[in-house]
C-alpha positions, 0 to 999 in steps of 0.5 A: 817783319812789321805789318807796315813792311809786309805785302799789301794787296796787289794793285789791279789793272782795269781792262783799259789800263791793261790794254794801254800797257800792251799798246805802249809795248807794241807801238814802241819804235826805235826812232832814227830820223823822225824827231821834231825840234820841239823841246821836251818839257822838264816835267816830262823828262823827269817823269821818264827818268822817274820811270827808269829809276823804278826799274827792277834792280838786283839787290835793289842796288840801283846801279844806274846814272843818267847823263843828260846832253843838251849842248850842240857841242857835245852832240857834235862830238858824239856824232863825229864818234858815231860817224867814224864807227858807222863807216867801219861798221858798213864795211863789215857787211856784204857788198849787197847790204851796204847800199841799204845800210847807208840809206838808213838815216841815223841823224837822231844825235843831232836832231833830238833835243835830248841825248841821254847816256844811261850808265851802270856803276858796278861798284854801287852796293859794295863788293857783295850784292844780294842776287849778284853773288853768282851772276856778276852781270845782273847789275848790267841786266838791271840797268837795261830794264831801266832803259826799257822802262824809260822807252815805254813811258816815253811812248805813252808820253808821245816821245820818241826814243832812239838807241845809238849803239855804233861808237867806240867805247873809248870815244864815248868815255872820253867825251862824257868823262865816264870813269873806268868802273862805270859801264855805258849801257845806252846812248839814247836820242829823245824827242817829240815825234808825230810820225812813226813806222807802222812796225820796226823800221828795219823790218819795213825797209827789208833788213830783217823780219820778225821771227815767229814766236812759236819757233822761240819757245821751248819746254823744259830744256833747250830744243835747238 
């Protein structure tokens, strides 16, 4: 290995830079209804996509693609697919939970200036990929890391992100013309926000509470 391709000194973060990373993590929110109509500057959007593109990926296969959705027509089709699935989802909860479920506003698809579908091309890198030889799912996990990178970068930019997960896979594939060998990983709503919940909305509104970290840490083996 040549000197140019070998390790270099690790970048050190100042205390202020370190704190900023944690601030983005602890202040990240899943935005459902707080989007502003203000457009996202193209340079900012490209910075977010660049952050996503710098996520870790198994075998450096970089399996992600980013479908940017701006048109009202496409958003309307996605929203219709979401509405159908959301009615089906509501019926799965007990009666006493359905009213709270229905009260959660999930209007980001139409309100956010940008919708973004992040996909995973499972053929990228060929049949045999370094690091995926024994765990075929690693490319999917890598793409989720790209989602998280984008989400944290967006928070630092003052941009809100909402993850839409309630839709039929077949509907989304049809609307966005996604081929069979490509997996849909995340459908995101992205836009400026000037208000956020002080904690996760589902926690603030009584849906669930955050689990104590101490209950989730095991030593050496599973202890559940």
